[in-house]
PyMOL CGO cylinders between C-alpha atoms (Angstrom):
from pymol import cmd
from pymol.cgo import CYLINDER

trace = [
    CYLINDER, 0.05, -0.09, 0.04, 1.38, 3.33, -1.08, 0.3, 1, 1, 1, 1, 1, 1,
    CYLINDER, 1.38, 3.33, -1.08, 2.01, 5.94, 1.48, 0.3, 1, 1, 1, 1, 1, 1,
    CYLINDER, 2.01, 5.94, 1.48, -0.93, 8.42, 1.03, 0.3, 1, 1, 1, 1, 1, 1,
    CYLINDER, -0.93, 8.42, 1.03, 1.18, 11.62, 1.48, 0.3, 1, 1, 1, 1, 1, 1,
    CYLINDER, 1.18, 11.62, 1.48, 4.83, 10.76, 0.83, 0.3, 1, 1, 1, 1, 1, 1,
    CYLINDER, 4.83, 10.76, 0.83, 5.27, 7.79, -1.55, 0.3, 1, 1, 1, 1, 1, 1,
    CYLINDER, 5.27, 7.79, -1.55, 8.98, 8.08, -1.44, 0.3, 1, 1, 1, 1, 1, 1,
    CYLINDER, 8.98, 8.08, -1.44, 8.45, 6.06, 1.97, 0.3, 1, 1, 1, 1, 1, 1,
    CYLINDER, 8.45, 6.06, 1.97, 7.57, 2.96, -0.09, 0.3, 1, 1, 1, 1, 1, 1,
    CYLINDER, 7.57, 2.96, -0.09, 10.48, 3.22, -2.53, 0.3, 1, 1, 1, 1, 1, 1,
    CYLINDER, 10.48, 3.22, -2.53, 12.95, 0.25, -2.28, 0.3, 1, 1, 1, 1, 1, 1,
    CYLINDER, 12.95, 0.25, -2.28, 15.81, -0.93, -4.48, 0.3, 1, 1, 1, 1, 1, 1,
    CYLINDER, 15.81, -0.93, -4.48, 16.76, -4.43, -3.67, 0.3, 1, 1, 1, 1, 1, 1,
    CYLINDER, 16.76, -4.43, -3.67, 19.83, -6.37, -4.72, 0.3, 1, 1, 1, 1, 1, 1,
    CYLINDER, 19.83, -6.37, -4.72, 21.12, -9.78, -3.40, 0.3, 1, 1, 1, 1, 1, 1,
    CYLINDER, 21.12, -9.78, -3.40, 23.15, -8.36, -0.65, 0.3, 1, 1, 1, 1, 1, 1,
    CYLINDER, 23.15, -8.36, -0.65, 21.18, -5.12, 0.29, 0.3, 1, 1, 1, 1, 1, 1,
    CYLINDER, 21.18, -5.12, 0.29, 18.23, -3.02, 0.10, 0.3, 1, 1, 1, 1, 1, 1,
    CYLINDER, 18.23, -3.02, 0.10, 18.06, 0.65, -0.33, 0.3, 1, 1, 1, 1, 1, 1,
    CYLINDER, 18.06, 0.65, -0.33, 15.10, 2.26, 1.30, 0.3, 1, 1, 1, 1, 1, 1,
    CYLINDER, 15.10, 2.26, 1.30, 14.06, 5.88, 1.65, 0.3, 1, 1, 1, 1, 1, 1,
    CYLINDER, 14.06, 5.88, 1.65, 15.02, 7.26, 5.07, 0.3, 1, 1, 1, 1, 1, 1,
    CYLINDER, 15.02, 7.26, 5.07, 12.12, 7.52, 7.40, 0.3, 1, 1, 1, 1, 1, 1,
    CYLINDER, 12.12, 7.52, 7.40, 12.62, 8.64, 11.22, 0.3, 1, 1, 1, 1, 1, 1,
    CYLINDER, 12.62, 8.64, 11.22, 13.19, 5.00, 12.29, 0.3, 1, 1, 1, 1, 1, 1,
    CYLINDER, 13.19, 5.00, 12.29, 15.96, 4.33, 9.75, 0.3, 1, 1, 1, 1, 1, 1,
    CYLINDER, 15.96, 4.33, 9.75, 17.16, 7.89, 10.25, 0.3, 1, 1, 1, 1, 1, 1,
    CYLINDER, 17.16, 7.89, 10.25, 17.64, 7.27, 13.97, 0.3, 1, 1, 1, 1, 1, 1,
    CYLINDER, 17.64, 7.27, 13.97, 19.60, 4.07, 13.48, 0.3, 1, 1, 1, 1, 1, 1,
    CYLINDER, 19.60, 4.07, 13.48, 22.04, 5.84, 10.98, 0.3, 1, 1, 1, 1, 1, 1,
    CYLINDER, 22.04, 5.84, 10.98, 22.35, 8.72, 13.59, 0.3, 1, 1, 1, 1, 1, 1,
    CYLINDER, 22.35, 8.72, 13.59, 23.30, 6.21, 15.99, 0.3, 1, 1, 1, 1, 1, 1,
    CYLINDER, 23.30, 6.21, 15.99, 25.71, 4.43, 13.42, 0.3, 1, 1, 1, 1, 1, 1,
    CYLINDER, 25.71, 4.43, 13.42, 27.51, 7.58, 12.60, 0.3, 1, 1, 1, 1, 1, 1,
    CYLINDER, 27.51, 7.58, 12.60, 28.51, 8.14, 16.19, 0.3, 1, 1, 1, 1, 1, 1,
    CYLINDER, 28.51, 8.14, 16.19, 30.52, 4.93, 16.21, 0.3, 1, 1, 1, 1, 1, 1,
    CYLINDER, 30.52, 4.93, 16.21, 32.55, 6.25, 13.43, 0.3, 1, 1, 1, 1, 1, 1,
    CYLINDER, 32.55, 6.25, 13.43, 32.62, 6.56, 9.78, 0.3, 1, 1, 1, 1, 1, 1,
    CYLINDER, 32.62, 6.56, 9.78, 36.07, 7.56, 9.13, 0.3, 1, 1, 1, 1, 1, 1,
    CYLINDER, 36.07, 7.56, 9.13, 39.51, 8.06, 11.03, 0.3, 1, 1, 1, 1, 1, 1,
    CYLINDER, 39.51, 8.06, 11.03, 39.30, 11.28, 12.99, 0.3, 1, 1, 1, 1, 1, 1,
    CYLINDER, 39.30, 11.28, 12.99, 42.34, 12.71, 11.41, 0.3, 1, 1, 1, 1, 1, 1,
    CYLINDER, 42.34, 12.71, 11.41, 40.72, 12.23, 7.95, 0.3, 1, 1, 1, 1, 1, 1,
    CYLINDER, 40.72, 12.23, 7.95, 37.79, 14.25, 6.47, 0.3, 1, 1, 1, 1, 1, 1,
    CYLINDER, 37.79, 14.25, 6.47, 36.12, 12.69, 3.27, 0.3, 1, 1, 1, 1, 1, 1,
    CYLINDER, 36.12, 12.69, 3.27, 33.11, 14.84, 3.09, 0.3, 1, 1, 1, 1, 1, 1,
    CYLINDER, 33.11, 14.84, 3.09, 32.86, 18.21, 1.64, 0.3, 1, 1, 1, 1, 1, 1,
    CYLINDER, 32.86, 18.21, 1.64, 30.23, 19.23, 4.36, 0.3, 1, 1, 1, 1, 1, 1,
    CYLINDER, 30.23, 19.23, 4.36, 32.11, 18.24, 7.45, 0.3, 1, 1, 1, 1, 1, 1,
    CYLINDER, 32.11, 18.24, 7.45, 29.29, 16.99, 9.47, 0.3, 1, 1, 1, 1, 1, 1,
    CYLINDER, 29.29, 16.99, 9.47, 31.10, 14.38, 11.38, 0.3, 1, 1, 1, 1, 1, 1,
    CYLINDER, 31.10, 14.38, 11.38, 33.24, 16.99, 13.16, 0.3, 1, 1, 1, 1, 1, 1,
    CYLINDER, 33.24, 16.99, 13.16, 30.34, 17.46, 15.45, 0.3, 1, 1, 1, 1, 1, 1,
    CYLINDER, 30.34, 17.46, 15.45, 30.32, 15.55, 18.69, 0.3, 1, 1, 1, 1, 1, 1,
    CYLINDER, 30.32, 15.55, 18.69, 27.31, 13.39, 19.92, 0.3, 1, 1, 1, 1, 1, 1,
    CYLINDER, 27.31, 13.39, 19.92, 24.65, 14.07, 20.88, 0.3, 1, 1, 1, 1, 1, 1,
    CYLINDER, 24.65, 14.07, 20.88, 24.40, 17.07, 18.55, 0.3, 1, 1, 1, 1, 1, 1,
    CYLINDER, 24.40, 17.07, 18.55, 25.54, 14.87, 15.70, 0.3, 1, 1, 1, 1, 1, 1,
    CYLINDER, 25.54, 14.87, 15.70, 22.50, 12.92, 15.95, 0.3, 1, 1, 1, 1, 1, 1,
    CYLINDER, 22.50, 12.92, 15.95, 20.22, 15.83, 16.01, 0.3, 1, 1, 1, 1, 1, 1,
    CYLINDER, 20.22, 15.83, 16.01, 21.98, 17.36, 13.01, 0.3, 1, 1, 1, 1, 1, 1,
    CYLINDER, 21.98, 17.36, 13.01, 21.47, 13.99, 11.25, 0.3, 1, 1, 1, 1, 1, 1,
    CYLINDER, 21.47, 13.99, 11.25, 17.78, 13.93, 11.93, 0.3, 1, 1, 1, 1, 1, 1,
    CYLINDER, 17.78, 13.93, 11.93, 17.30, 17.43, 11.04, 0.3, 1, 1, 1, 1, 1, 1,
    CYLINDER, 17.30, 17.43, 11.04, 19.47, 16.78, 7.59, 0.3, 1, 1, 1, 1, 1, 1,
    CYLINDER, 19.47, 16.78, 7.59, 16.95, 13.91, 6.58, 0.3, 1, 1, 1, 1, 1, 1,
    CYLINDER, 16.95, 13.91, 6.58, 13.89, 16.11, 7.46, 0.3, 1, 1, 1, 1, 1, 1,
    CYLINDER, 13.89, 16.11, 7.46, 15.35, 19.11, 5.58, 0.3, 1, 1, 1, 1, 1, 1,
    CYLINDER, 15.35, 19.11, 5.58, 15.66, 16.87, 2.44, 0.3, 1, 1, 1, 1, 1, 1,
    CYLINDER, 15.66, 16.87, 2.44, 12.04, 16.03, 2.67, 0.3, 1, 1, 1, 1, 1, 1,
    CYLINDER, 12.04, 16.03, 2.67, 10.84, 19.44, 3.70, 0.3, 1, 1, 1, 1, 1, 1,
    CYLINDER, 10.84, 19.44, 3.70, 12.79, 21.28, 0.76, 0.3, 1, 1, 1, 1, 1, 1,
    CYLINDER, 12.79, 21.28, 0.76, 11.95, 18.62, -1.99, 0.3, 1, 1, 1, 1, 1, 1,
    CYLINDER, 11.95, 18.62, -1.99, 10.60, 19.95, -5.47, 0.3, 1, 1, 1, 1, 1, 1,
    CYLINDER, 10.60, 19.95, -5.47, 10.69, 18.24, -8.69, 0.3, 1, 1, 1, 1, 1, 1,
    CYLINDER, 10.69, 18.24, -8.69, 13.34, 20.76, -10.02, 0.3, 1, 1, 1, 1, 1, 1,
    CYLINDER, 13.34, 20.76, -10.02, 15.42, 20.41, -6.83, 0.3, 1, 1, 1, 1, 1, 1,
    CYLINDER, 15.42, 20.41, -6.83, 15.83, 17.28, -4.89, 0.3, 1, 1, 1, 1, 1, 1,
    CYLINDER, 15.83, 17.28, -4.89, 18.14, 15.23, -2.62, 0.3, 1, 1, 1, 1, 1, 1,
    CYLINDER, 18.14, 15.23, -2.62, 17.23, 11.52, -2.11, 0.3, 1, 1, 1, 1, 1, 1,
    CYLINDER, 17.23, 11.52, -2.11, 18.75, 9.97, 0.71, 0.3, 1, 1, 1, 1, 1, 1,
    CYLINDER, 18.75, 9.97, 0.71, 18.41, 6.31, 1.02, 0.3, 1, 1, 1, 1, 1, 1,
    CYLINDER, 18.41, 6.31, 1.02, 19.42, 4.09, 3.96, 0.3, 1, 1, 1, 1, 1, 1,
    CYLINDER, 19.42, 4.09, 3.96, 21.58, 1.17, 2.97, 0.3, 1, 1, 1, 1, 1, 1,
    CYLINDER, 21.58, 1.17, 2.97, 20.02, -1.97, 4.70, 0.3, 1, 1, 1, 1, 1, 1,
    CYLINDER, 20.02, -1.97, 4.70, 21.85, -5.44, 5.25, 0.3, 1, 1, 1, 1, 1, 1,
    CYLINDER, 21.85, -5.44, 5.25, 19.99, -8.25, 6.83, 0.3, 1, 1, 1, 1, 1, 1,
    CYLINDER, 19.99, -8.25, 6.83, 17.72, -5.75, 8.30, 0.3, 1, 1, 1, 1, 1, 1,
    CYLINDER, 17.72, -5.75, 8.30, 20.22, -3.52, 9.62, 0.3, 1, 1, 1, 1, 1, 1,
    CYLINDER, 20.22, -3.52, 9.62, 21.00, -0.08, 8.72, 0.3, 1, 1, 1, 1, 1, 1,
    CYLINDER, 21.00, -0.08, 8.72, 24.89, 0.21, 7.63, 0.3, 1, 1, 1, 1, 1, 1,
    CYLINDER, 24.89, 0.21, 7.63, 25.04, 3.33, 5.70, 0.3, 1, 1, 1, 1, 1, 1,
    CYLINDER, 25.04, 3.33, 5.70, 23.41, 5.94, 3.57, 0.3, 1, 1, 1, 1, 1, 1,
    CYLINDER, 23.41, 5.94, 3.57, 23.56, 6.64, -0.20, 0.3, 1, 1, 1, 1, 1, 1,
    CYLINDER, 23.56, 6.64, -0.20, 22.28, 9.88, -1.78, 0.3, 1, 1, 1, 1, 1, 1,
    CYLINDER, 22.28, 9.88, -1.78, 21.04, 11.18, -5.30, 0.3, 1, 1, 1, 1, 1, 1,
    CYLINDER, 21.04, 11.18, -5.30, 20.81, 14.86, -5.95, 0.3, 1, 1, 1, 1, 1, 1,
    CYLINDER, 20.81, 14.86, -5.95, 19.67, 16.81, -8.70, 0.3, 1, 1, 1, 1, 1, 1,
    CYLINDER, 19.67, 16.81, -8.70, 18.63, 20.12, -10.09, 0.3, 1, 1, 1, 1, 1, 1,
    CYLINDER, 18.63, 20.12, -10.09, 16.28, 20.65, -13.24, 0.3, 1, 1, 1, 1, 1, 1,
    CYLINDER, 16.28, 20.65, -13.24, 16.15, 16.58, -13.78, 0.3, 1, 1, 1, 1, 1, 1,
    CYLINDER, 16.15, 16.58, -13.78, 13.24, 16.84, -15.95, 0.3, 1, 1, 1, 1, 1, 1,
    CYLINDER, 13.24, 16.84, -15.95, 15.41, 18.84, -18.52, 0.3, 1, 1, 1, 1, 1, 1,
    CYLINDER, 15.41, 18.84, -18.52, 18.94, 17.78, -17.82, 0.3, 1, 1, 1, 1, 1, 1,
    CYLINDER, 18.94, 17.78, -17.82, 18.33, 14.18, -16.94, 0.3, 1, 1, 1, 1, 1, 1,
    CYLINDER, 18.33, 14.18, -16.94, 21.45, 13.98, -14.72, 0.3, 1, 1, 1, 1, 1, 1,
    CYLINDER, 21.45, 13.98, -14.72, 22.13, 13.36, -11.03, 0.3, 1, 1, 1, 1, 1, 1,
    CYLINDER, 22.13, 13.36, -11.03, 25.10, 13.33, -8.67, 0.3, 1, 1, 1, 1, 1, 1,
    CYLINDER, 25.10, 13.33, -8.67, 25.73, 10.57, -5.94, 0.3, 1, 1, 1, 1, 1, 1,
    CYLINDER, 25.73, 10.57, -5.94, 27.40, 10.40, -2.52, 0.3, 1, 1, 1, 1, 1, 1,
    CYLINDER, 27.40, 10.40, -2.52, 27.35, 8.10, 0.23, 0.3, 1, 1, 1, 1, 1, 1,
    CYLINDER, 27.35, 8.10, 0.23, 28.83, 6.76, 3.24, 0.3, 1, 1, 1, 1, 1, 1,
    CYLINDER, 28.83, 6.76, 3.24, 29.20, 3.44, 5.21, 0.3, 1, 1, 1, 1, 1, 1,
    CYLINDER, 29.20, 3.44, 5.21, 29.66, 2.75, 9.07, 0.3, 1, 1, 1, 1, 1, 1,
    CYLINDER, 29.66, 2.75, 9.07, 33.33, 1.64, 9.60, 0.3, 1, 1, 1, 1, 1, 1,
    CYLINDER, 33.33, 1.64, 9.60, 32.30, -1.84, 10.67, 0.3, 1, 1, 1, 1, 1, 1,
    CYLINDER, 32.30, -1.84, 10.67, 30.77, -2.30, 7.35, 0.3, 1, 1, 1, 1, 1, 1,
    CYLINDER, 30.77, -2.30, 7.35, 33.75, -1.04, 4.97, 0.3, 1, 1, 1, 1, 1, 1,
    CYLINDER, 33.75, -1.04, 4.97, 35.91, -3.26, 3.08, 0.3, 1, 1, 1, 1, 1, 1,
    CYLINDER, 35.91, -3.26, 3.08, 33.23, -5.84, 2.47, 0.3, 1, 1, 1, 1, 1, 1,
    CYLINDER, 33.23, -5.84, 2.47, 32.13, -4.85, -1.13, 0.3, 1, 1, 1, 1, 1, 1,
    CYLINDER, 32.13, -4.85, -1.13, 28.82, -3.05, 0.08, 0.3, 1, 1, 1, 1, 1, 1,
    CYLINDER, 28.82, -3.05, 0.08, 30.21, 0.07, -1.08, 0.3, 1, 1, 1, 1, 1, 1,
    CYLINDER, 30.21, 0.07, -1.08, 30.26, -1.11, -4.77, 0.3, 1, 1, 1, 1, 1, 1,
    CYLINDER, 30.26, -1.11, -4.77, 26.93, -2.75, -4.65, 0.3, 1, 1, 1, 1, 1, 1,
    CYLINDER, 26.93, -2.75, -4.65, 25.18, 0.28, -2.96, 0.3, 1, 1, 1, 1, 1, 1,
    CYLINDER, 25.18, 0.28, -2.96, 26.59, 2.45, -5.88, 0.3, 1, 1, 1, 1, 1, 1,
    CYLINDER, 26.59, 2.45, -5.88, 25.64, -0.01, -8.47, 0.3, 1, 1, 1, 1, 1, 1,
    CYLINDER, 25.64, -0.01, -8.47, 22.03, 0.06, -6.84, 0.3, 1, 1, 1, 1, 1, 1,
    CYLINDER, 22.03, 0.06, -6.84, 21.93, 3.88, -6.94, 0.3, 1, 1, 1, 1, 1, 1,
    CYLINDER, 21.93, 3.88, -6.94, 22.94, 3.99, -10.53, 0.3, 1, 1, 1, 1, 1, 1,
    CYLINDER, 22.94, 3.99, -10.53, 20.31, 1.26, -11.44, 0.3, 1, 1, 1, 1, 1, 1,
    CYLINDER, 20.31, 1.26, -11.44, 17.62, 3.63, -9.84, 0.3, 1, 1, 1, 1, 1, 1,
    CYLINDER, 17.62, 3.63, -9.84, 18.80, 6.45, -11.74, 0.3, 1, 1, 1, 1, 1, 1,
    CYLINDER, 18.80, 6.45, -11.74, 19.28, 4.87, -15.06, 0.3, 1, 1, 1, 1, 1, 1,
    CYLINDER, 19.28, 4.87, -15.06, 16.57, 2.27, -15.14, 0.3, 1, 1, 1, 1, 1, 1,
    CYLINDER, 16.57, 2.27, -15.14, 14.10, 3.95, -12.62, 0.3, 1, 1, 1, 1, 1, 1,
    CYLINDER, 14.10, 3.95, -12.62, 14.45, 7.45, -13.59, 0.3, 1, 1, 1, 1, 1, 1,
    CYLINDER, 14.45, 7.45, -13.59, 15.82, 7.16, -17.44, 0.3, 1, 1, 1, 1, 1, 1,
    CYLINDER, 15.82, 7.16, -17.44, 18.61, 9.50, -16.63, 0.3, 1, 1, 1, 1, 1, 1,
    CYLINDER, 18.61, 9.50, -16.63, 21.32, 10.24, -19.26, 0.3, 1, 1, 1, 1, 1, 1,
    CYLINDER, 21.32, 10.24, -19.26, 24.40, 11.00, -16.98, 0.3, 1, 1, 1, 1, 1, 1,
    CYLINDER, 24.40, 11.00, -16.98, 25.64, 10.24, -13.56, 0.3, 1, 1, 1, 1, 1, 1,
    CYLINDER, 25.64, 10.24, -13.56, 28.38, 12.35, -11.62, 0.3, 1, 1, 1, 1, 1, 1,
    CYLINDER, 28.38, 12.35, -11.62, 30.34, 11.90, -8.60, 0.3, 1, 1, 1, 1, 1, 1,
    CYLINDER, 30.34, 11.90, -8.60, 33.39, 13.23, -6.76, 0.3, 1, 1, 1, 1, 1, 1,
    CYLINDER, 33.39, 13.23, -6.76, 35.66, 12.49, -3.98, 0.3, 1, 1, 1, 1, 1, 1,
    CYLINDER, 35.66, 12.49, -3.98, 38.92, 14.03, -2.27, 0.3, 1, 1, 1, 1, 1, 1,
    CYLINDER, 38.92, 14.03, -2.27, 42.13, 12.94, -3.95, 0.3, 1, 1, 1, 1, 1, 1,
    CYLINDER, 42.13, 12.94, -3.95, 43.05, 11.10, -0.76, 0.3, 1, 1, 1, 1, 1, 1,
    CYLINDER, 43.05, 11.10, -0.76, 39.81, 9.17, -0.37, 0.3, 1, 1, 1, 1, 1, 1,
    CYLINDER, 39.81, 9.17, -0.37, 40.92, 5.92, -1.84, 0.3, 1, 1, 1, 1, 1, 1,
    CYLINDER, 40.92, 5.92, -1.84, 38.09, 3.67, -0.92, 0.3, 1, 1, 1, 1, 1, 1,
    CYLINDER, 38.09, 3.67, -0.92, 35.64, 6.05, -2.75, 0.3, 1, 1, 1, 1, 1, 1,
    CYLINDER, 35.64, 6.05, -2.75, 37.91, 6.57, -5.76, 0.3, 1, 1, 1, 1, 1, 1,
    CYLINDER, 37.91, 6.57, -5.76, 38.59, 2.77, -5.85, 0.3, 1, 1, 1, 1, 1, 1,
    CYLINDER, 38.59, 2.77, -5.85, 34.70, 2.27, -6.20, 0.3, 1, 1, 1, 1, 1, 1,
    CYLINDER, 34.70, 2.27, -6.20, 34.52, 5.06, -8.80, 0.3, 1, 1, 1, 1, 1, 1,
    CYLINDER, 34.52, 5.06, -8.80, 37.11, 3.83, -10.93, 0.3, 1, 1, 1, 1, 1, 1,
    CYLINDER, 37.11, 3.83, -10.93, 36.29, 0.25, -10.83, 0.3, 1, 1, 1, 1, 1, 1,
    CYLINDER, 36.29, 0.25, -10.83, 32.83, 1.10, -12.30, 0.3, 1, 1, 1, 1, 1, 1,
    CYLINDER, 32.83, 1.10, -12.30, 34.55, 2.79, -14.95, 0.3, 1, 1, 1, 1, 1, 1,
    CYLINDER, 34.55, 2.79, -14.95, 33.55, 6.54, -14.64, 0.3, 1, 1, 1, 1, 1, 1,
    CYLINDER, 33.55, 6.54, -14.64, 35.38, 8.89, -16.90, 0.3, 1, 1, 1, 1, 1, 1,
    CYLINDER, 35.38, 8.89, -16.90, 37.47, 11.53, -15.14, 0.3, 1, 1, 1, 1, 1, 1,
    CYLINDER, 37.47, 11.53, -15.14, 36.18, 15.18, -15.30, 0.3, 1, 1, 1, 1, 1, 1,
    CYLINDER, 36.18, 15.18, -15.30, 38.85, 17.38, -14.08, 0.3, 1, 1, 1, 1, 1, 1,
    CYLINDER, 38.85, 17.38, -14.08, 39.49, 18.67, -10.36, 0.3, 1, 1, 1, 1, 1, 1,
    CYLINDER, 39.49, 18.67, -10.36, 38.07, 21.28, -7.97, 0.3, 1, 1, 1, 1, 1, 1,
    CYLINDER, 38.07, 21.28, -7.97, 39.94, 23.12, -5.32, 0.3, 1, 1, 1, 1, 1, 1,
    CYLINDER, 39.94, 23.12, -5.32, 38.13, 23.68, -2.07, 0.3, 1, 1, 1, 1, 1, 1,
    CYLINDER, 38.13, 23.68, -2.07, 38.68, 24.59, 1.54, 0.3, 1, 1, 1, 1, 1, 1,
    CYLINDER, 38.68, 24.59, 1.54, 38.86, 21.40, 4.02, 0.3, 1, 1, 1, 1, 1, 1,
    CYLINDER, 38.86, 21.40, 4.02, 39.23, 21.94, 7.65, 0.3, 1, 1, 1, 1, 1, 1,
    CYLINDER, 39.23, 21.94, 7.65, 40.83, 25.23, 6.73, 0.3, 1, 1, 1, 1, 1, 1,
    CYLINDER, 40.83, 25.23, 6.73, 43.33, 23.89, 4.25, 0.3, 1, 1, 1, 1, 1, 1,
    CYLINDER, 43.33, 23.89, 4.25, 43.46, 23.44, 0.45, 0.3, 1, 1, 1, 1, 1, 1,
    CYLINDER, 43.46, 23.44, 0.45, 42.22, 20.10, -0.84, 0.3, 1, 1, 1, 1, 1, 1,
    CYLINDER, 42.22, 20.10, -0.84, 41.66, 18.63, -4.30, 0.3, 1, 1, 1, 1, 1, 1,
    CYLINDER, 41.66, 18.63, -4.30, 38.51, 16.89, -5.45, 0.3, 1, 1, 1, 1, 1, 1,
    CYLINDER, 38.51, 16.89, -5.45, 38.46, 14.61, -8.48, 0.3, 1, 1, 1, 1, 1, 1,
    CYLINDER, 38.46, 14.61, -8.48, 35.34, 14.88, -10.48, 0.3, 1, 1, 1, 1, 1, 1,
    CYLINDER, 35.34, 14.88, -10.48, 33.73, 12.07, -12.48, 0.3, 1, 1, 1, 1, 1, 1,
    CYLINDER, 33.73, 12.07, -12.48, 30.89, 11.28, -14.87, 0.3, 1, 1, 1, 1, 1, 1,
    CYLINDER, 30.89, 11.28, -14.87, 29.19, 8.33, -16.26, 0.3, 1, 1, 1, 1, 1, 1,
    CYLINDER, 29.19, 8.33, -16.26, 26.90, 8.31, -19.39, 0.3, 1, 1, 1, 1, 1, 1,
    CYLINDER, 26.90, 8.31, -19.39, 24.04, 5.94, -19.83, 0.3, 1, 1, 1, 1, 1, 1,
    CYLINDER, 24.04, 5.94, -19.83, 25.72, 4.08, -22.69, 0.3, 1, 1, 1, 1, 1, 1,
    CYLINDER, 25.72, 4.08, -22.69, 28.62, 3.06, -20.44, 0.3, 1, 1, 1, 1, 1, 1,
    CYLINDER, 28.62, 3.06, -20.44, 26.18, 1.94, -17.92, 0.3, 1, 1, 1, 1, 1, 1,
    CYLINDER, 26.18, 1.94, -17.92, 24.04, 0.10, -20.14, 0.3, 1, 1, 1, 1, 1, 1,
    CYLINDER, 24.04, 0.10, -20.14, 26.84, -1.75, -21.89, 0.3, 1, 1, 1, 1, 1, 1,
    CYLINDER, 26.84, -1.75, -21.89, 29.12, -2.51, -18.62, 0.3, 1, 1, 1, 1, 1, 1,
    CYLINDER, 29.12, -2.51, -18.62, 26.88, -2.22, -15.54, 0.3, 1, 1, 1, 1, 1, 1,
    CYLINDER, 26.88, -2.22, -15.54, 23.21, -2.93, -16.06, 0.3, 1, 1, 1, 1, 1, 1,
    CYLINDER, 23.21, -2.93, -16.06, 22.20, -5.75, -13.67, 0.3, 1, 1, 1, 1, 1, 1,
    CYLINDER, 22.20, -5.75, -13.67, 18.99, -7.99, -14.13, 0.3, 1, 1, 1, 1, 1, 1,
    CYLINDER, 18.99, -7.99, -14.13, 19.30, -8.83, -10.26, 0.3, 1, 1, 1, 1, 1, 1,
    CYLINDER, 19.30, -8.83, -10.26, 18.59, -5.59, -9.06, 0.3, 1, 1, 1, 1, 1, 1,
    CYLINDER, 18.59, -5.59, -9.06, 14.62, -4.77, -8.63, 0.3, 1, 1, 1, 1, 1, 1,
    CYLINDER, 14.62, -4.77, -8.63, 13.04, -1.43, -7.90, 0.3, 1, 1, 1, 1, 1, 1,
    CYLINDER, 13.04, -1.43, -7.90, 9.68, -1.29, -6.09, 0.3, 1, 1, 1, 1, 1, 1,
    CYLINDER, 9.68, -1.29, -6.09, 7.43, 1.46, -5.34, 0.3, 1, 1, 1, 1, 1, 1,
    CYLINDER, 7.43, 1.46, -5.34, 8.91, 3.85, -7.77, 0.3, 1, 1, 1, 1, 1, 1,
    CYLINDER, 8.91, 3.85, -7.77, 5.99, 4.79, -10.13, 0.3, 1, 1, 1, 1, 1, 1,
    CYLINDER, 5.99, 4.79, -10.13, 3.91, 6.94, -7.64, 0.3, 1, 1, 1, 1, 1, 1,
    CYLINDER, 3.91, 6.94, -7.64, 7.32, 8.73, -6.88, 0.3, 1, 1, 1, 1, 1, 1,
    CYLINDER, 7.32, 8.73, -6.88, 8.09, 9.80, -10.47, 0.3, 1, 1, 1, 1, 1, 1,
    CYLINDER, 8.09, 9.80, -10.47, 6.34, 13.10, -10.56, 0.3, 1, 1, 1, 1, 1, 1,
    CYLINDER, 6.34, 13.10, -10.56, 8.28, 14.02, -7.40, 0.3, 1, 1, 1, 1, 1, 1,
    CYLINDER, 8.28, 14.02, -7.40, 11.56, 13.42, -9.41, 0.3, 1, 1, 1, 1, 1, 1,
    CYLINDER, 11.56, 13.42, -9.41, 10.61, 15.34, -12.32, 0.3, 1, 1, 1, 1, 1, 1,
    CYLINDER, 10.61, 15.34, -12.32, 10.76, 12.13, -14.23, 0.3, 1, 1, 1, 1, 1, 1,
    CYLINDER, 10.76, 12.13, -14.23, 8.77, 10.81, -17.20, 0.3, 1, 1, 1, 1, 1, 1,
    CYLINDER, 8.77, 10.81, -17.20, 5.73, 8.44, -16.08, 0.3, 1, 1, 1, 1, 1, 1,
    CYLINDER, 5.73, 8.44, -16.08, 4.29, 5.75, -18.29, 0.3, 1, 1, 1, 1, 1, 1,
]
cmd.load_cgo(trace, "trace")
């Protein structure tokens, strides 16, 4: 049964290893608690927005507000779809799809994180593939983009493994110092030829298509 007001709560992307679900308050609270256990070494910052530099309990408060804000500010021309990554019924991280003017540009950006206990197990690759499947199959996108700091080896490893094309670098301030971000793109043809999978299934998307500014029917 579709949620009567916010159909995104019923959106699921299922693979043999994991499930992506729209983040409701229950999943949001699980992820907020998971973040307090650590996502990265304290001496390293992988995120463009340094949200993990905040100590608990404010970290949990900020996390919940982050998820609420995405829902509150969502429009078909500007959206940030955050999805919980669920493995064996447990929230292990989050993946996001962001886009502006999707109806015209047909492109989206991805970003993600995993709790430290779940890193290095291949989950990062699987959740990225599931996110790409949602974008290219579910939303009929033409282009996906992603980015990571030059010293973020795990994220860059997934990106290069999946065959993204380099798309230049960006300089930005990170913890008060200069840092370099590597940008990447993936077009639909590459995904269709090399990455499309028959064992990833999308559920509950049709009622959400208008929210994404995506074609229906």
